[in-house]
N, C-alpha and C positions, 0 to 999 in steps of 0.2 A: 419147241417147241420150247410173247412170250417169254433175260430176258435176258427171277429172271435171278471187303476187299480189304488189312491191315498191316503196314510195314511202322516198322520201328522210328519211333521219328527223330530225327538230328535235336540234340540238345544244346541247348544256348552255351554260347561260347560260354568260354569258362576262366577265370584270372588265378593259378594258380599263385603265384605269388607279384608283387606288388611293380613287378619289373620283367616278367614274363608269360605274354600273351598264347596261348596256346588255343588254334581251330581244331573244330572235330575233326577235319581233316588232318592234322599233324597228332592226334594223340595215337598210341597202340592201343586197340582193343581190349576190354575186358577179358577175362574169363568170362562173366556174362553172359558176354557178344557174343566170343566165341560160342561158346554153349548153345545158346538161342538159334545161332546159323546153322549150327549140324542140327541139332535139332531139327529143325521147319526143313533141311536137308534131306534129311533123315525122309518125314514123313513124305515130303513131294517123289521120290524113289518108289517108295511103299505104293503109292497110290494108284504112281504111273505101273509099276510089275501088278495091281491088283486089278485096276480100270482101262491102261491106255490112257489112259488122261493123262496131260504134262502140262502141268500149274506151269511152268516157266513159260508157258505160251501165253498166261494169262499177266496185264499188270500187276506188275509184285504187291506195292503196297495197296494195290484197292483186293486183289484174291488173299493175301497176308492177312491183312485185319479181318475180314471178314471169315477166314477161318479161327484167329487167335477166339473170336465172340464164339463162334460155336465151342472151343475148346473152352471154353467159361462157363457155359451153358451145362455142359455137360459137369462140369465139376474135375479136372481135371488139370494141373497143373504143366504141363508138354505135350508135345504134337506127339512125340513118342507112346503119350499114354490114354489121347484118342484115336490113334488110330489101330492101337492095341485092341482097344473097346469097341470101335466099328467092324474091326478084322471077327471077331468074333460074336456080334449080334448083328443077323441080318436085318433087322426090322432095324435097326439107329443107322446103320451104314445107308440103306434106302434114304432114312433120312438129313443124310447128311448131303447124298447128290438132289437131293429137293431142295434142300437151304443153299446149297451152293451154287444152282443151276436158273435160283429166280425165276419161278414160273409165276409170271402175273399178265395178264393178256386179256380181250374181250372180243367180242366177236363182231364182226367191220367196225374195229379198232379205227381211230381218222376215217370216216365215213367218207369224203372228201376223196382220198387216195382209190377207198373203195369203185367209189364211183368214174373217175379215167380208168380203174385196170377195167373195167367189165364196156366202158364205151370204145377206148381206143385204144385196146387191147386185144383183150378176149376176143371181142365180137369181130374186128382184122382178122386175126389167127384162123377164130374160127371157119370165117369167108373163105378164106383160102385156103387151112391144112384140115376141115371136115374136123379131124377132133385130134385131142389137145394131150400132151404130157409132160404134167406137172410135178413140181416137187415144191413141200414145206419142209423148211431145213430148220428144226429148231422148234417143233411145232408146238411144244408145250403140252399142254391139257387137250389142246383140239382147236381153240375158236378160230384158227387159223385157215387150215383144211376144212374145216366145215364152212366156214365164209366162203372159201372157195368152189366148194360141191354148192351148195345153192348157188351163187352166179352163176355157176353155172348150167346147173337147169333151168333158170333164169332165160337164159339165150338159146338154151338148145336142150328142149326139157325132151327127155325119153335119150338122150343120145350119150353111148359112153366114152366115158374120158380115163385116163392111168393119171389116179392121183397120188403119190405117197405122202407118209409125212414122217417125220422120224424126229427121232432125241435120244439123245445117252442114258434121260434119265425112265428105265423100267417101269415104275412106281408111274409114274405120271402117264406114261402110255397106256398104262391096263384102264387108268384113268379117262381120259380122252378116247379112248375105245367105246366106255358106257355113253359117254356123250351128254353129260349132267351141264347144268350151267344156272349161276344163281340169277338172283335179277340184276345185278347189276353188271354181269357176264355180257346179260342179254339187253341191256341198256341203249348200244345203238340200232337196233334192229328194228325195222320199221315193223307196227304192228300186223301188216297185211303176211307180212312175209314168216315173223312169228306165229303167227296162226294155220300157214300155210307147211312150215318145215321143221314145226317142236310140238313136243307134247307139255301140258303143262301136271307136273305133278305136284299131289295132291298130299300137303306135308299140316293141312289144319291150324290150328291156332300156333305153334311150333316155328311157322317158319315165318311167323310174323313176331315172332321174339326172338329167333335168331337167320339173319337177312344171310349169314352164310352157308345155308341149309340149298342143296340142289332147290331150283323153282321150275326149271326147264329141261325137257330129253328132245336131241335131235331125235326126227323119225328115222326106224331101221329104214328104210329107201336110201334114205341120203348118207347114213353113217357107215352102211356097204360098201357105199363108192368110193370109200379113205382106205388107203393100207395101209397100216400104220405096221414103223418097223427103228427099232436099236440102231442109232448111228454116232457116230464118234465125227463132228466135221473135221477136226486134228488130226487125226488118224485115219477114220477106215474110207476103205476106195469109193469114190463116186460113180453112179451110174451115168450114163449118156444120153444124147437127142430129147432134152428136156425143148418144150418150145414156154417153159416160165418155170425160174425158179422165184420162190418167194423168201428169205433169209433176212428178218426183220427185229431191230431190239435184240437182237442175239449176241454180233462181236464187239460189243462195245467195252467188253474188259477185254480182249486179248490182245496182246500186244502189236505194233505197226507192221512186224514181218510178221505175221501171226496171219494179222487179216490182208496182207499181200500175198499170200502163198494159197490162202485160202478165198481170193477174188480169183487168183486164174485156174482153181479149180474148178470153179463154177463155171466161167466164160469157156472154159476146154469143156463140159457137160451140157450149155445150150447147142440147140441146133444153129446156125446161120440165120440170122432176124429174130432169134428167138431172147426173151428178155429177164433182166433181173432188177425185183423189186427188192428194195432194203426199205433202213427203217426211216424214220425222220432228224434221226442225228446220225447218220452215217453215209453221207455222201465219198465217194470213192473219188480223188481227187487227180488219178491219175489213167483217168474210164478212155480215153482214148490209147494211149500206151498198150492196153489191153483190148484191142480190139474192139473197141465196144461207141456208143451215142449214146447221148442222153436226150430222148426225145422232149421228156414230160422230168420234171424233177421227182428224184428218186426210184426213176424208172433208166434201166439200163441195158442196150439192144445192141445181140452181138453182130459187129456188122463185116466181120473177117475172122 
């Protein structure tokens, strides 16, 4: 739920005297560095207490860079000031979550992978199991779960399935439930599917001037098939017995340790024979150790 980061740079080696070369490692930390470290540590702890989000599980350089940009944009000088700001203003807090989670997505993103999913995974699973239990983890503003809902309706029209969609950002989930998308969001949707599953939003001349405005809305009968819920992948419990879990372009900012734990939990949440579908930059190198095989690139099947 799309998705979808600034550490302190190493200073250049400094020559303090003609005969004394000190590297960064050998220098004692300055008072400023100590203050910056304590300031960021305070912020991480405060965010964890408020949201349950453990920033230590994200790659530090990328996350700290992204957060520092937010501090500057808000006109603050320290992470402590920034936390106090978002803690007293709910709108700013949700804006912080939105910027932190990088909500970038589109329907049928990487269409060839969705075609593989339809032909080689969903169709055989439906033939074997009748109805499916599916989870879109990190669903952003809804492009992925609505793509899944359309595919399921194509393969098994009228049949009911369980389709969960979760994200940590409550504001983006509210947007996802409405099912609005811009022209750019639906550029990968074939024309027959666009006319069958989407309503055109009349924005008049305004839509021409501002292409970021919603141009389409998912039809109510498709929206009703997706259950959206807030969920923290790094902290909350996982449901079980899924036939398919989609988690694409979500974990790229997590530490390797956090990724390993997350993939273990995903595997435990799959039925035997169920699939995990990941993003194009998220290959699972130790998938055999996790009890998976990989019949197609970026698709992993639980075999034990």
